[in-house]
MIGU-470287 format. One line per field, with one value per residue (C-alpha): x, y, z; residue in one letter. Coordinates in steps of 0.25 Angstrom, whole numbers. Layout:
<nodes>
c1 <- (X_...)
c2 <- (Y_...)
c3 <- (Z_...)
rest <- (A_...)
</nodes>
This chain:
<nodes>
c1 <- (257_254_244_243_228_225_219_232_244_254_249_240_240_233_242_239_244_251_248_236_223_214_217_206_193_181_188_199_204_202_215_219_227_241_251_266_272_286_288_273_269_258_256_258_246_254_257_243_236_244_243_228_227_234_225_211_206_209_203_191_186_195_207_218_227_238_249_237_245_235_225_225_228_216_208_212_208_194_193_194_185_189_178_185_199_206_217_229_240_247_248_239_242_240_226_221_224_217_205_205_207_196_187_190_187_175_176_176_166_176_188_194_206_216_226_234_247_247_248_238_228_231_228_215_211_214_207_194_194_197_202_208_207_218_228_236_249_259_269_278_291_299_290_297_285_279_280_275_264_258_258_249_240_238_228_220_221_209_212_216_218_229_241_248_262_268_283_296_304_300_291_297_284_287_271_259_255_257_265_255_263_273_275_286_283_295_301_289_284_270_266_254_251_240_234)
c2 <- (-239_-233_-240_-237_-233_-242_-232_-226_-232_-223_-210_-211_-218_-220_-219_-226_-225_-214_-204_-202_-202_-193_-193_-186_-180_-185_-192_-198_-211_-208_-210_-202_-204_-198_-198_-200_-188_-184_-171_-175_-182_-184_-177_-188_-193_-189_-175_-173_-176_-166_-155_-157_-158_-144_-138_-144_-129_-125_-135_-129_-121_-121_-129_-128_-140_-133_-143_-153_-166_-177_-168_-175_-162_-155_-168_-169_-156_-158_-171_-163_-150_-142_-137_-137_-140_-134_-143_-136_-145_-142_-158_-166_-179_-172_-164_-179_-185_-173_-176_-191_-189_-178_-190_-200_-191_-187_-172_-166_-155_-151_-149_-140_-145_-135_-142_-128_-122_-118_-103_-103_-110_-100_-89_-95_-96_-81_-77_-85_-81_-97_-96_-107_-110_-120_-123_-136_-134_-145_-140_-148_-147_-141_-128_-118_-108_-108_-94_-88_-100_-96_-83_-84_-93_-82_-75_-88_-93_-88_-82_-91_-101_-111_-115_-129_-130_-144_-142_-149_-139_-130_-119_-103_-96_-83_-82_-73_-86_-87_-101_-108_-121_-130_-144_-154_-168_-175_-167_-161_-148_-143_-129_-122_-108_-98_-86)
c3 <- (306_293_283_269_264_254_244_241_249_243_249_262_273_285_298_310_324_327_315_308_314_321_336_343_343_335_323_332_327_312_305_293_280_280_268_265_261_265_274_280_294_301_316_325_335_347_342_336_349_358_347_348_362_362_352_356_359_347_338_333_321_308_309_298_296_288_280_284_278_282_288_300_310_305_306_320_322_316_324_337_336_322_314_301_296_285_278_270_263_250_246_238_246_259_254_250_263_270_262_264_279_280_274_282_295_287_289_276_280_291_283_271_263_255_246_245_252_265_260_251_261_272_262_259_273_276_263_266_282_285_301_309_324_323_312_312_305_300_290_283_292_280_279_286_285_299_304_291_290_304_301_289_298_308_302_298_313_323_336_346_334_335_326_328_320_319_314_316_325_336_329_333_332_325_319_325_333_348_352_360_362_356_357_352_348_343_332_330_336_337_340_343_340_343_337)
rest <- (X_X_X_X_X_X_X_X_X_X_X_X_X_X_X_X_X_X_X_X_X_X_X_X_X_X_X_X_X_X_X_X_X_X_X_X_X_X_X_X_X_X_X_X_X_X_X_X_X_X_X_X_X_X_X_X_X_X_X_X_X_X_X_X_X_X_X_X_X_X_X_X_X_X_X_X_X_X_X_X_X_X_X_X_X_X_X_X_X_X_X_X_X_X_X_X_X_X_X_X_X_X_X_X_X_X_X_X_X_X_X_X_X_X_X_X_X_X_X_X_X_X_X_X_X_X_X_X_X_X_X_X_X_X_X_X_X_X_X_X_X_X_X_X_X_X_X_X_X_X_X_X_X_X_X_X_X_X_X_X_X_X_X_X_X_X_X_X_X_X_X_X_X_X_X_X_X_X_X_X_X_X_X_X_X_X_X_X_X_X_X_X_X_X_X)
</nodes>
């Protein structure tokens, strides 16, 4: 069921049911805002639940939610033990939605939001020695950048850190990361990589 948000019924949605809510941890049950932009799609609850069960021992320290969209994955990580979450997206509507969701969950002090291209964000993290224990990576399916993107992330992932990648085909890992696990959910694949 999709309910339009009364404040701006053309852009933002409270997606209820199988989609946009925090499903576990200390903020379990909080519904989140989504948005209606072609090429974006939320991670289904059953996929998110399985994903977070696999990575539960890696949810700590700094988490990067790259191509963050609504910020739902990063907020799920924060709900399950992350200290700080860094959200990166290059879309004004996505950034506004992330900020609204951060306000809904009341976690502003534990989050950083970057409205910039992923390459510039990764460069900035490297220059400022900001490293991550977990990277949640859900790029637009039309982007064919994965190997280069993963190799550029390698230096900002801590030892024993993990990258979780959602994509629409069975990704063949040619990056520096080691393949830990890959699972298929309908037409979507989720690949887990370790440093």
